C-alpha positions in Angstrom: 134.1 260.9 66.6 131.2 261.8 68.8 133.3 261.9 72.0 135.7 264.5 70.6 134.1 266.8 68.1 130.6 265.9 66.9 129.1 269.2 68.0 131.7 271.2 66.1 131.3 269.3 62.8 127.6 268.5 62.8 125.6 270.1 60.0 123.1 271.5 62.5 122.2 271.2 66.2 120.4 267.9 66.6 118.1 266.9 69.4 115.4 264.4 70.3 111.8 265.6 69.9 109.1 264.4 72.2 106.1 265.1 69.9 105.4 266.0 66.3 103.4 268.9 67.8 106.5 270.5 69.3 106.3 274.2 68.5 110.1 274.4 68.2 109.9 273.0 64.7 108.4 274.6 61.6 107.9 271.5 59.5 107.6 267.8 59.9 109.3 265.4 57.5 107.7 261.9 57.5 109.6 259.1 55.7 107.1 256.3 55.0 107.0 253.0 53.2 103.2 252.9 53.7 101.0 255.6 55.1 98.6 252.9 56.3 101.3 252.1 58.9 100.6 255.5 60.6 97.6 253.9 62.2 99.9 251.8 64.4 101.3 254.9 66.2 99.0 256.9 68.5 101.3 260.0 68.0 101.1 259.8 64.2 97.6 258.5 63.3 96.2 262.0 63.1 98.4 262.6 60.0 96.6 259.9 58.1 93.4 261.8 57.1 95.4 264.6 55.4 97.4 262.1 53.5 94.4 260.1 52.5 92.7 263.2 51.3 95.8 264.2 49.3 95.9 260.8 47.7 92.5 261.5 46.1 94.2 264.0 43.9 97.7 262.4 43.7 97.7 258.6 43.5 101.5 258.4 43.5 101.8 259.9 47.0 103.7 256.8 48.3 106.3 257.0 45.6 107.0 260.7 45.7 107.9 263.6 48.0 105.4 266.3 48.5 104.2 269.1 50.9 100.8 268.3 52.4 98.8 270.9 54.4 97.9 269.5 57.9 95.6 270.8 60.6 97.7 273.1 62.9 96.3 271.3 65.9 98.2 268.3 64.7 101.4 270.0 63.4 101.7 273.6 64.7 103.3 274.8 61.4 100.6 273.1 59.3 103.3 271.8 57.1 104.0 268.1 56.5 106.7 267.0 54.0 105.7 263.4 53.2 108.3 261.2 51.5 107.2 257.9 50.2 110.0 255.3 49.8 108.2 253.4 47.1 108.5 249.6 47.3 111.0 248.2 49.8 110.5 244.5 49.6 111.5 243.6 46.1 114.7 241.5 45.6 116.7 244.6 44.7 115.5 246.9 47.5 117.5 247.7 50.6 117.5 250.2 53.4 118.9 252.9 51.2 115.3 253.5 50.0 114.7 255.2 53.3 117.9 257.3 53.0 117.1 258.4 49.4 113.5 259.4 50.4 114.9 261.4 53.3 117.3 263.3 51.2 114.5 264.1 48.7 112.4 265.3 51.6 115.0 267.5 53.1 115.7 269.1 49.7 112.0 269.9 49.4 111.8 271.2 53.0 114.6 273.6 52.3 112.9 274.8 49.2 109.7 275.3 51.2 111.6 277.5 53.6 111.7 275.1 56.6 114.4 276.2 59.1 113.8 273.7 61.9 112.6 270.4 60.5 111.4 267.5 62.7 112.2 264.1 61.1 110.2 260.9 61.8 110.6 257.6 60.0 108.1 254.8 60.0 110.0 251.6 61.1 110.1 248.5 58.9 110.7 245.0 60.4 113.0 244.1 57.5 115.2 247.1 58.2 116.0 247.7 61.9 118.3 250.7 61.0 115.7 252.5 58.8 115.3 255.4 61.3 119.0 255.9 61.5 119.6 255.6 57.7 116.8 258.1 57.0 118.0 260.6 59.5 121.5 260.5 58.1 120.2 260.9 54.6 118.3 264.0 55.6 121.1 265.7 57.4 123.5 264.9 54.5 121.6 267.5 52.5 122.6 270.1 55.1 126.3 269.9 54.4 128.0 273.0 53.2 131.4 272.7 51.5 134.3 273.8 53.6 135.6 276.5 51.2 132.1 278.0 51.3 131.9 277.8 55.1 135.2 279.6 55.4 134.1 282.5 53.3 130.4 282.9 54.3 129.1 280.7 57.1 125.3 280.4 56.7 123.7 277.2 58.0 120.8 275.8 56.0 118.7 275.2 59.1 118.7 276.4 62.7 118.0 273.0 64.3 117.0 269.4 63.5 114.6 267.3 65.6 114.5 263.5 65.5 111.3 261.8 66.7 112.2 258.2 67.3 109.6 255.4 67.2 111.5 252.1 67.6 114.9 253.6 68.2 116.0 254.8 71.7 115.8 258.6 71.2 119.1 259.4 73.0 120.9 256.7 71.1 119.5 257.9 67.7 120.6 261.5 68.3 124.1 260.4 69.5 124.6 258.2 66.5 123.4 260.8 64.0 125.6 263.5 65.5 128.7 261.3 65.5 128.2 259.9 62.0 127.2 263.3 60.5 130.4 264.8 62.0 132.4 262.0 60.5 130.8 262.5 57.1 131.5 266.2 57.4 135.2 265.7 58.0 135.4 263.1 55.2 133.7 265.4 52.7 135.8 268.4 53.8 138.9 266.5 52.9 137.7 264.5 49.9 135.4 267.0 48.2 137.5 270.1 48.6 139.7 271.2 45.6 143.2 269.8 45.5 144.8 273.1 46.4 142.5 273.8 49.4 143.2 270.2 50.6 146.7 269.6 49.5 148.6 267.1 51.6 150.0 269.7 54.0 146.5 271.3 54.5 144.9 267.9 55.0 147.4 267.2 57.7 146.7 270.6 59.3 143.0 270.0 59.1 143.2 266.6 60.7 145.3 267.9 63.5 142.7 270.6 64.1 139.9 268.1 64.1 141.5 265.9 66.8 143.2 268.6 68.8 142.4 268.2 72.5 140.7 264.9 72.1 141.4 261.3 73.1 142.8 260.6 69.7 146.5 261.4 69.2 148.0 262.5 65.9 151.4 262.6 64.4 152.4 263.8 61.0 155.5 262.7 59.0 156.4 265.2 56.3 160.2 265.3 56.2 161.3 264.0 52.8 164.5 262.4 54.1 162.5 260.5 56.8 159.9 259.3 54.2 162.7 258.1 51.9 164.2 256.2 54.8 161.1 254.7 56.4 158.7 254.6 53.5 160.7 254.3 50.2 157.8 253.3 48.1 155.8 256.3 49.1 158.9 258.4 48.4 159.1 257.0 44.9 155.5 257.8 44.1 155.9 261.3 45.4 159.2 262.1 43.6 157.6 264.2 40.9 155.7 266.3 43.4 158.6 267.1 45.7 159.5 270.2 43.7 156.2 271.9 44.8 156.1 272.2 48.6 152.3 272.2 48.8 152.3 268.8 46.9 154.8 267.0 49.1 153.6 263.8 50.8 152.4 263.8 54.4 151.8 260.6 56.4 149.3 261.0 59.2 149.3 258.6 62.2 146.2 258.5 64.4 145.8 256.4 67.5 143.0 255.8 70.0 143.7 253.8 73.1 140.7 253.1 75.4 141.1 253.6 79.2 140.0 250.1 80.1 140.9 246.7 78.8 140.2 245.8 75.2 140.1 242.5 73.3 141.2 243.4 69.8 143.2 246.0 68.0 141.9 247.5 64.7 144.7 248.8 62.5 143.7 250.9 59.4 145.9 251.9 56.5 144.5 254.2 53.9 145.6 256.7 51.2 144.3 259.8 49.6 146.1 261.0 46.5 145.3 264.7 46.3 147.7 265.1 43.4 147.1 262.0 41.3 150.6 261.4 40.2 149.8 258.4 38.0 153.6 258.1 37.4 154.1 258.0 33.7 150.6 256.6 33.0 148.9 259.6 31.4 145.1 259.9 31.7 143.7 261.2 28.4 140.4 261.7 26.6 138.4 262.9 29.6 139.7 260.2 32.0 140.9 262.9 34.4 137.4 263.9 35.1 136.9 263.5 38.9 140.6 263.2 39.5 142.4 266.0 41.4 145.5 266.4 39.3 147.8 264.4 37.1 151.5 265.2 37.6 153.9 263.6 35.1 157.1 265.4 35.9 160.6 264.6 34.7 161.3 262.8 38.1 158.1 260.7 38.1 158.4 257.0 38.9 158.1 254.8 35.9 157.3 251.3 34.8 160.2 248.8 34.9 161.6 250.5 38.1 162.6 248.1 40.8 162.2 249.7 44.3 163.3 248.1 47.6 160.4 248.4 50.1 160.5 248.8 53.9 160.1 245.0 54.2 163.2 244.4 52.1 161.2 243.0 49.2 162.0 244.4 45.7 158.9 245.7 43.9 158.9 245.7 40.1 156.7 248.5 38.8 154.5 247.4 35.8 151.7 250.0 35.9 152.5 253.3 37.6 148.8 254.1 38.0 148.8 251.7 40.9 150.3 254.5 42.9 147.8 254.1 45.8 148.7 250.5 46.5 152.4 251.3 46.2 152.0 254.2 48.6 150.2 252.0 51.2 152.7 249.1 51.3 155.3 250.6 53.6 152.8 252.0 56.2 151.2 248.5 56.1 154.5 246.9 56.7 154.9 249.2 59.7 151.5 248.1 61.0 152.6 244.5 60.6 155.6 245.3 62.8 153.4 246.9 65.4 150.8 244.2 65.3 153.2 241.6 66.8 152.8 243.4 70.1 149.1 244.1 69.9 146.0 242.2 71.2 144.3 240.3 68.5 145.3 242.7 65.7 143.1 243.1 62.6 144.7 244.9 59.7 142.6 246.7 57.0 143.7 248.7 54.0 141.3 251.1 52.3 141.8 252.5 48.8 139.9 253.3 45.6 141.4 250.5 43.4 139.3 252.0 40.7 140.4 249.7 37.9 139.1 246.7 39.7 136.3 247.8 42.1 134.5 250.4 39.9 134.7 248.3 36.7 133.4 245.3 38.6 130.9 246.6 41.0 130.2 250.2 40.0 130.2 252.6 42.9 129.9 250.0 45.6 132.8 249.1 47.9 134.6 245.8 47.6 136.1 243.7 50.4 138.8 241.2 49.9 140.2 238.9 52.6 143.6 237.3 52.9 143.7 233.8 54.3 143.3 234.5 58.1 140.6 237.1 57.4 138.7 234.6 55.1 138.8 232.0 57.9 137.2 234.6 60.2 134.6 235.5 57.5 135.7 239.1 57.8 134.4 240.2 54.4 131.0 238.6 55.1 130.8 240.4 58.4 131.6 243.7 56.7 129.0 243.0 54.0 126.3 242.2 56.6 127.0 245.4 58.5 126.9 247.3 55.2 123.6 245.9 54.3 122.1 246.8 57.7 123.3 250.5 57.5 122.9 251.2 53.8 126.6 250.9 52.9 126.6 248.0 50.4 129.8 246.0 50.1 130.6 243.4 47.5 133.1 240.6 48.1 136.1 239.9 45.9 138.1 236.7 46.3 141.7 235.9 45.8 142.3 232.9 43.5 145.5 231.5 42.1 144.3 232.2 38.6 144.2 236.0 39.2 147.9 236.3 38.4 147.2 235.4 34.8 144.9 238.4 34.4 146.8 241.1 36.3 150.3 240.7 34.9 
Protein backbone atom coordinates (compact mmCIF):
# COMPACT_ATOMS: atom_id res chain seq x y z
CA UNK A 1 0.00 0.00 0.00
CA UNK A 2 3.00 2.29 0.58
CA UNK A 3 3.68 2.66 -3.14
CA UNK A 4 0.21 3.98 -3.90
CA UNK A 5 -1.40 5.86 -1.07
CA UNK A 6 0.40 5.65 2.28
CA UNK A 7 0.75 9.42 2.62
CA UNK A 8 -2.98 9.92 2.02
CA UNK A 9 -4.12 7.41 4.61
CA UNK A 10 -1.49 7.65 7.34
CA UNK A 11 -2.73 8.89 10.70
CA UNK A 12 -0.05 11.61 10.74
CA UNK A 13 3.10 12.65 8.85
CA UNK A 14 5.84 10.21 9.91
CA UNK A 15 9.56 10.84 9.60
CA UNK A 16 12.88 9.60 10.96
CA UNK A 17 14.38 11.57 13.84
CA UNK A 18 18.14 11.90 14.14
CA UNK A 19 18.19 12.67 17.86
CA UNK A 20 15.91 12.70 20.91
CA UNK A 21 17.03 16.32 21.31
CA UNK A 22 15.36 17.34 18.06
CA UNK A 23 13.46 20.61 18.69
CA UNK A 24 10.78 19.60 16.17
CA UNK A 25 9.18 17.35 18.79
CA UNK A 26 7.45 18.37 22.00
CA UNK A 27 7.64 15.06 23.80
CA UNK A 28 9.62 11.81 23.74
CA UNK A 29 7.89 8.45 24.13
CA UNK A 30 10.27 5.73 25.31
CA UNK A 31 9.11 2.11 25.21
CA UNK A 32 11.33 0.03 27.47
CA UNK A 33 11.54 -3.50 28.88
CA UNK A 34 14.31 -2.34 31.26
CA UNK A 35 15.53 1.19 31.88
CA UNK A 36 18.94 -0.26 32.73
CA UNK A 37 19.30 -0.96 28.99
CA UNK A 38 19.45 2.79 28.33
CA UNK A 39 23.08 2.68 29.40
CA UNK A 40 23.93 0.74 26.23
CA UNK A 41 23.00 3.64 23.97
CA UNK A 42 25.05 6.82 24.02
CA UNK A 43 22.10 8.84 22.73
CA UNK A 44 19.78 7.62 25.50
CA UNK A 45 21.90 7.15 28.61
CA UNK A 46 21.24 10.72 29.77
CA UNK A 47 17.60 9.72 30.32
CA UNK A 48 18.55 7.22 32.98
CA UNK A 49 19.19 9.59 35.93
CA UNK A 50 15.68 11.07 35.66
CA UNK A 51 14.09 7.62 35.53
CA UNK A 52 16.19 6.33 38.45
CA UNK A 53 15.19 9.38 40.49
CA UNK A 54 11.53 8.83 39.62
CA UNK A 55 11.80 5.18 40.64
CA UNK A 56 12.57 6.27 44.18
CA UNK A 57 8.98 7.47 44.50
CA UNK A 58 7.37 4.94 42.14
CA UNK A 59 8.77 1.41 42.27
CA UNK A 60 6.47 0.21 39.50
CA UNK A 61 7.94 2.45 36.83
CA UNK A 62 8.92 -0.51 34.61
CA UNK A 63 5.36 -1.84 34.62
CA UNK A 64 3.44 1.36 34.03
CA UNK A 65 3.24 4.41 31.79
CA UNK A 66 4.05 7.81 33.21
CA UNK A 67 5.27 11.33 32.41
CA UNK A 68 8.72 12.04 33.81
CA UNK A 69 10.26 15.55 33.84
CA UNK A 70 13.69 15.58 32.18
CA UNK A 71 16.43 18.19 31.89
CA UNK A 72 15.69 20.35 28.83
CA UNK A 73 19.30 19.98 27.76
CA UNK A 74 18.47 16.30 27.18
CA UNK A 75 14.95 16.67 25.78
CA UNK A 76 14.05 20.23 24.67
CA UNK A 77 10.42 19.87 25.80
CA UNK A 78 11.50 18.47 29.18
CA UNK A 79 8.78 15.85 28.78
CA UNK A 80 9.46 12.10 28.72
CA UNK A 81 6.59 9.62 28.47
CA UNK A 82 8.14 6.41 29.76
CA UNK A 83 6.24 3.19 29.06
CA UNK A 84 7.47 0.04 30.76
CA UNK A 85 6.46 -3.16 29.04
CA UNK A 86 6.64 -5.20 32.21
CA UNK A 87 8.09 -8.73 31.89
CA UNK A 88 8.71 -9.93 28.34
CA UNK A 89 10.45 -13.29 28.81
CA UNK A 90 7.77 -15.39 30.52
CA UNK A 91 6.29 -18.34 28.63
CA UNK A 92 3.14 -16.38 27.76
CA UNK A 93 4.88 -13.16 26.73
CA UNK A 94 5.31 -12.06 23.12
CA UNK A 95 6.23 -8.95 21.14
CA UNK A 96 2.75 -7.50 21.65
CA UNK A 97 3.94 -6.35 25.08
CA UNK A 98 5.79 -3.59 23.22
CA UNK A 99 2.77 -2.65 21.13
CA UNK A 100 0.51 -2.52 24.18
CA UNK A 101 2.97 -0.32 26.07
CA UNK A 102 3.26 1.99 23.07
CA UNK A 103 -0.50 2.39 22.80
CA UNK A 104 -0.69 3.26 26.48
CA UNK A 105 2.13 5.76 26.04
CA UNK A 106 0.49 7.50 23.09
CA UNK A 107 -2.79 7.77 24.99
CA UNK A 108 -0.98 9.46 27.86
CA UNK A 109 0.98 11.70 25.48
CA UNK A 110 -2.25 12.93 23.92
CA UNK A 111 -3.73 13.65 27.36
CA UNK A 112 -0.55 15.55 28.23
CA UNK A 113 -1.04 17.76 25.19
CA UNK A 114 1.81 16.41 23.07
CA UNK A 115 1.34 17.39 19.42
CA UNK A 116 4.59 16.11 17.91
CA UNK A 117 5.74 12.95 19.69
CA UNK A 118 9.08 11.28 19.06
CA UNK A 119 8.99 7.50 19.60
CA UNK A 120 11.97 5.38 20.59
CA UNK A 121 11.86 1.70 21.56
CA UNK A 122 14.63 -0.18 23.32
CA UNK A 123 15.37 -3.30 21.22
CA UNK A 124 15.22 -6.80 22.67
CA UNK A 125 17.21 -9.72 21.23
CA UNK A 126 14.21 -12.04 21.55
CA UNK A 127 12.01 -9.69 19.50
CA UNK A 128 13.72 -8.35 16.34
CA UNK A 129 10.53 -6.50 15.31
CA UNK A 130 9.93 -4.78 18.66
CA UNK A 131 10.66 -1.29 17.28
CA UNK A 132 8.20 -1.77 14.42
CA UNK A 133 5.47 -3.31 16.59
CA UNK A 134 5.79 -0.51 19.15
CA UNK A 135 5.64 2.21 16.50
CA UNK A 136 2.51 0.66 14.98
CA UNK A 137 0.92 0.38 18.40
CA UNK A 138 1.55 4.06 19.04
CA UNK A 139 0.20 5.37 15.73
CA UNK A 140 -2.85 3.14 16.06
CA UNK A 141 -4.05 5.50 18.79
CA UNK A 142 -4.00 8.35 16.26
CA UNK A 143 -6.71 6.86 14.07
CA UNK A 144 -9.88 8.91 13.67
CA UNK A 145 -13.03 7.11 12.41
CA UNK A 146 -13.89 7.96 8.82
CA UNK A 147 -17.35 9.33 9.55
CA UNK A 148 -15.77 11.76 12.04
CA UNK A 149 -13.03 12.74 9.57
CA UNK A 150 -15.64 13.51 6.92
CA UNK A 151 -17.52 15.88 9.21
CA UNK A 152 -14.72 17.55 11.16
CA UNK A 153 -11.14 16.72 10.19
CA UNK A 154 -8.86 17.43 13.13
CA UNK A 155 -5.69 15.35 13.38
CA UNK A 156 -4.66 14.31 16.88
CA UNK A 157 -1.01 15.26 16.29
CA UNK A 158 0.91 17.34 13.77
CA UNK A 159 3.79 14.91 13.22
CA UNK A 160 5.36 11.70 14.51
CA UNK A 161 9.09 11.07 14.73
CA UNK A 162 10.67 7.62 14.87
CA UNK A 163 14.12 7.33 16.42
CA UNK A 164 15.47 3.94 15.34
CA UNK A 165 18.15 2.09 17.29
CA UNK A 166 18.58 -1.34 15.65
CA UNK A 167 16.22 -0.80 12.72
CA UNK A 168 17.28 1.04 9.58
CA UNK A 169 15.56 4.45 9.99
CA UNK A 170 14.28 4.75 6.41
CA UNK A 171 12.99 1.18 6.41
CA UNK A 172 11.21 1.69 9.72
CA UNK A 173 9.46 4.84 8.51
CA UNK A 174 8.47 3.22 5.21
CA UNK A 175 7.01 0.15 6.92
CA UNK A 176 5.12 2.14 9.55
CA UNK A 177 3.66 4.47 6.90
CA UNK A 178 2.56 1.57 4.71
CA UNK A 179 1.10 -0.58 7.48
CA UNK A 180 -0.58 2.38 9.18
CA UNK A 181 -2.24 3.30 5.88
CA UNK A 182 -3.35 -0.31 5.40
CA UNK A 183 -4.80 -0.40 8.92
CA UNK A 184 -6.60 2.89 8.27
CA UNK A 185 -8.26 1.53 5.13
CA UNK A 186 -9.17 -1.68 6.96
CA UNK A 187 -10.69 0.18 9.90
CA UNK A 188 -12.51 2.65 7.67
CA UNK A 189 -14.29 -0.27 6.02
CA UNK A 190 -14.72 -2.62 8.96
CA UNK A 191 -15.40 -0.17 11.79
CA UNK A 192 -17.78 2.20 10.03
CA UNK A 193 -21.49 1.68 10.51
CA UNK A 194 -23.28 -0.60 8.00
CA UNK A 195 -25.01 2.28 6.25
CA UNK A 196 -21.87 4.37 5.82
CA UNK A 197 -20.05 1.30 4.55
CA UNK A 198 -22.79 -0.59 2.77
CA UNK A 199 -21.56 -2.84 -0.07
CA UNK A 200 -21.93 -0.11 -2.69
CA UNK A 201 -20.07 2.43 -0.58
CA UNK A 202 -17.32 -0.05 0.27
CA UNK A 203 -16.82 -0.59 -3.47
CA UNK A 204 -16.76 3.17 -4.03
CA UNK A 205 -14.23 3.64 -1.23
CA UNK A 206 -11.94 0.86 -2.49
CA UNK A 207 -11.97 2.35 -5.99
CA UNK A 208 -11.04 5.71 -4.50
CA UNK A 209 -8.17 4.20 -2.48
CA UNK A 210 -6.56 2.51 -5.47
CA UNK A 211 -7.41 5.07 -8.14
CA UNK A 212 -4.34 6.07 -10.12
CA UNK A 213 -2.16 3.38 -8.55
CA UNK A 214 -0.46 0.21 -9.79
CA UNK A 215 -3.38 -1.81 -8.42
CA UNK A 216 -6.31 -2.30 -10.79
CA UNK A 217 -9.86 -2.68 -9.51
CA UNK A 218 -13.08 -4.02 -10.97
CA UNK A 219 -16.48 -4.13 -9.29
CA UNK A 220 -19.25 -6.59 -10.16
CA UNK A 221 -22.66 -5.42 -8.93
CA UNK A 222 -25.13 -6.41 -11.63
CA UNK A 223 -27.57 -8.86 -10.05
CA UNK A 224 -28.01 -10.88 -13.25
CA UNK A 225 -24.24 -11.25 -13.63
CA UNK A 226 -23.84 -12.33 -10.01
CA UNK A 227 -26.64 -14.88 -10.41
CA UNK A 228 -24.94 -16.25 -13.53
CA UNK A 229 -21.31 -16.24 -12.40
CA UNK A 230 -21.65 -16.57 -8.62
CA UNK A 231 -24.93 -18.37 -7.84
CA UNK A 232 -24.08 -19.09 -4.20
CA UNK A 233 -23.41 -15.40 -3.51
CA UNK A 234 -26.66 -14.58 -5.28
CA UNK A 235 -28.55 -16.97 -3.00
CA UNK A 236 -27.09 -15.47 0.18
CA UNK A 237 -27.91 -11.97 -1.03
CA UNK A 238 -31.49 -12.67 -2.16
CA UNK A 239 -33.18 -11.13 0.85
CA UNK A 240 -31.13 -7.95 0.54
CA UNK A 241 -31.77 -7.32 -3.15
CA UNK A 242 -34.92 -5.31 -2.45
CA UNK A 243 -32.78 -2.58 -0.87
CA UNK A 244 -30.35 -1.12 -3.41
CA UNK A 245 -27.81 -0.05 -0.78
CA UNK A 246 -27.65 -3.63 0.52
CA UNK A 247 -27.11 -5.41 -2.79
CA UNK A 248 -23.94 -7.48 -3.14
CA UNK A 249 -20.78 -6.11 -4.73
CA UNK A 250 -17.82 -8.25 -5.72
CA UNK A 251 -14.50 -6.39 -5.86
CA UNK A 252 -11.55 -7.70 -7.87
CA UNK A 253 -8.11 -6.22 -7.16
CA UNK A 254 -4.97 -7.13 -9.07
CA UNK A 255 -1.33 -6.17 -8.78
CA UNK A 256 1.16 -7.31 -11.43
CA UNK A 257 4.83 -6.43 -10.86
CA UNK A 258 6.85 -4.95 -13.70
CA UNK A 259 9.60 -7.58 -13.56
CA UNK A 260 9.56 -11.38 -13.33
CA UNK A 261 7.95 -13.06 -10.34
CA UNK A 262 8.18 -16.57 -8.92
CA UNK A 263 4.75 -17.06 -7.33
CA UNK A 264 1.19 -15.76 -7.48
CA UNK A 265 -0.77 -14.98 -4.31
CA UNK A 266 -4.53 -15.25 -4.78
CA UNK A 267 -6.74 -13.99 -1.94
CA UNK A 268 -10.48 -14.47 -1.50
CA UNK A 269 -12.22 -12.74 1.38
CA UNK A 270 -15.66 -11.56 2.40
CA UNK A 271 -17.22 -8.84 4.43
CA UNK A 272 -20.89 -9.13 5.31
CA UNK A 273 -22.03 -5.57 5.95
CA UNK A 274 -25.61 -6.76 6.24
CA UNK A 275 -25.29 -10.04 8.15
CA UNK A 276 -28.08 -11.92 6.41
CA UNK A 277 -27.75 -15.08 8.45
CA UNK A 278 -30.40 -16.55 6.19
CA UNK A 279 -33.17 -17.86 8.38
CA UNK A 280 -30.85 -18.36 11.35
CA UNK A 281 -32.03 -15.60 13.67
CA UNK A 282 -29.57 -14.24 16.24
CA UNK A 283 -31.34 -13.57 19.54
CA UNK A 284 -30.64 -12.73 23.18
CA UNK A 285 -27.91 -10.19 22.51
CA UNK A 286 -26.03 -12.29 19.97
CA UNK A 287 -26.40 -9.49 17.41
CA UNK A 288 -24.01 -7.33 19.45
CA UNK A 289 -21.05 -6.53 17.22
CA UNK A 290 -22.89 -7.61 14.08
CA UNK A 291 -23.87 -5.03 11.49
CA UNK A 292 -27.40 -6.14 10.70
CA UNK A 293 -29.50 -9.28 10.55
CA UNK A 294 -31.87 -9.41 7.59
CA UNK A 295 -34.35 -12.27 7.55
CA UNK A 296 -36.63 -11.37 4.68
CA UNK A 297 -39.28 -13.43 2.94
CA UNK A 298 -36.78 -14.22 0.19
CA UNK A 299 -33.87 -15.26 2.43
CA UNK A 300 -32.05 -18.47 1.63
CA UNK A 301 -32.98 -21.28 4.00
CA UNK A 302 -31.79 -24.60 5.33
CA UNK A 303 -32.49 -27.63 3.14
CA UNK A 304 -31.99 -25.59 -0.03
CA UNK A 305 -29.82 -27.25 -2.66
CA UNK A 306 -27.92 -24.71 -4.74
CA UNK A 307 -25.81 -25.46 -7.79
CA UNK A 308 -22.46 -23.65 -7.50
CA UNK A 309 -20.17 -22.22 -10.17
CA UNK A 310 -18.13 -25.43 -10.10
CA UNK A 311 -21.22 -27.50 -10.87
CA UNK A 312 -21.36 -29.07 -7.42
CA UNK A 313 -24.68 -29.04 -5.61
CA UNK A 314 -24.48 -27.53 -2.14
CA UNK A 315 -26.98 -28.64 0.51
CA UNK A 316 -27.55 -25.84 3.02
CA UNK A 317 -27.68 -27.07 6.63
CA UNK A 318 -26.91 -23.89 8.56
CA UNK A 319 -27.71 -20.61 6.86
CA UNK A 320 -25.44 -18.71 9.25
CA UNK A 321 -22.49 -20.07 7.26
CA UNK A 322 -23.24 -17.36 4.71
CA UNK A 323 -19.65 -16.14 4.57
CA UNK A 324 -18.25 -19.49 3.50
CA UNK A 325 -21.07 -19.92 0.98
CA UNK A 326 -20.42 -16.44 -0.44
CA UNK A 327 -16.72 -17.14 -0.96
CA UNK A 328 -17.07 -20.48 -2.72
CA UNK A 329 -17.81 -19.21 -6.23
CA UNK A 330 -15.08 -16.51 -6.25
CA UNK A 331 -12.71 -19.21 -4.97
CA UNK A 332 -13.74 -21.44 -7.87
CA UNK A 333 -12.98 -18.55 -10.22
CA UNK A 334 -9.54 -18.22 -8.63
CA UNK A 335 -8.93 -21.95 -9.15
CA UNK A 336 -9.78 -21.48 -12.81
CA UNK A 337 -7.31 -18.59 -13.09
CA UNK A 338 -4.65 -20.42 -11.08
CA UNK A 339 -4.17 -22.96 -13.86
CA UNK A 340 -2.42 -20.26 -15.90
CA UNK A 341 -0.44 -18.64 -13.08
CA UNK A 342 3.11 -19.09 -11.77
CA UNK A 343 3.19 -21.20 -8.60
CA UNK A 344 -0.27 -20.10 -7.40
CA UNK A 345 -1.05 -19.99 -3.68
CA UNK A 346 -4.72 -19.60 -2.78
CA UNK A 347 -5.92 -18.17 0.53
CA UNK A 348 -9.42 -17.57 1.86
CA UNK A 349 -10.01 -15.15 4.73
CA UNK A 350 -13.19 -15.09 6.80
CA UNK A 351 -14.40 -14.73 10.36
CA UNK A 352 -15.67 -18.31 10.84
CA UNK A 353 -16.75 -17.12 14.27
CA UNK A 354 -18.36 -20.36 15.36
CA UNK A 355 -15.08 -22.23 15.07
CA UNK A 356 -12.23 -19.74 15.44
CA UNK A 357 -13.57 -17.52 18.23
CA UNK A 358 -14.97 -20.37 20.29
CA UNK A 359 -11.70 -22.27 19.95
CA UNK A 360 -9.01 -19.58 20.05
CA UNK A 361 -10.72 -16.42 21.24
CA UNK A 362 -9.77 -13.37 19.20
CA UNK A 363 -6.73 -14.92 17.56
CA UNK A 364 -6.74 -15.85 13.90
CA UNK A 365 -6.70 -19.50 12.86
CA UNK A 366 -4.95 -20.98 9.83
CA UNK A 367 -6.01 -24.24 8.22
CA UNK A 368 -4.12 -25.95 5.39
CA UNK A 369 -5.41 -28.21 2.69
CA UNK A 370 -3.16 -31.10 1.61
CA UNK A 371 -0.69 -29.21 -0.66
CA UNK A 372 -0.46 -26.28 1.76
CA UNK A 373 0.17 -28.65 4.66
CA UNK A 374 2.99 -30.27 2.68
CA UNK A 375 4.55 -26.81 2.24
CA UNK A 376 4.00 -26.03 5.97
CA UNK A 377 2.09 -22.90 4.99
CA UNK A 378 0.21 -22.56 8.28
CA UNK A 379 3.45 -22.88 10.23
CA UNK A 380 5.01 -20.16 8.07
CA UNK A 381 2.06 -17.85 8.73
CA UNK A 382 2.25 -18.62 12.44
CA UNK A 383 5.98 -17.83 12.57
CA UNK A 384 5.46 -14.50 10.79
CA UNK A 385 2.56 -13.71 13.08
CA UNK A 386 4.67 -14.36 16.16
CA UNK A 387 7.41 -12.07 14.86
CA UNK A 388 5.07 -9.14 14.15
CA UNK A 389 2.58 -9.45 17.00
CA UNK A 390 -0.23 -10.99 14.95
CA UNK A 391 -0.69 -14.39 16.65
CA UNK A 392 -2.14 -17.22 14.59
CA UNK A 393 -3.26 -20.62 15.83
CA UNK A 394 -3.26 -23.69 13.59
CA UNK A 395 -6.36 -25.78 12.95
CA UNK A 396 -6.08 -29.17 11.27
CA UNK A 397 -8.38 -31.07 8.95
CA UNK A 398 -9.05 -34.63 10.11
CA UNK A 399 -11.45 -37.22 8.79
CA UNK A 400 -13.29 -37.25 12.14
CA UNK A 401 -14.32 -33.60 11.70
CA UNK A 402 -17.33 -34.59 9.60
CA UNK A 403 -18.89 -36.30 12.61
CA UNK A 404 -18.93 -33.03 14.54
CA UNK A 405 -19.99 -30.50 11.93
CA UNK A 406 -22.92 -32.27 10.30
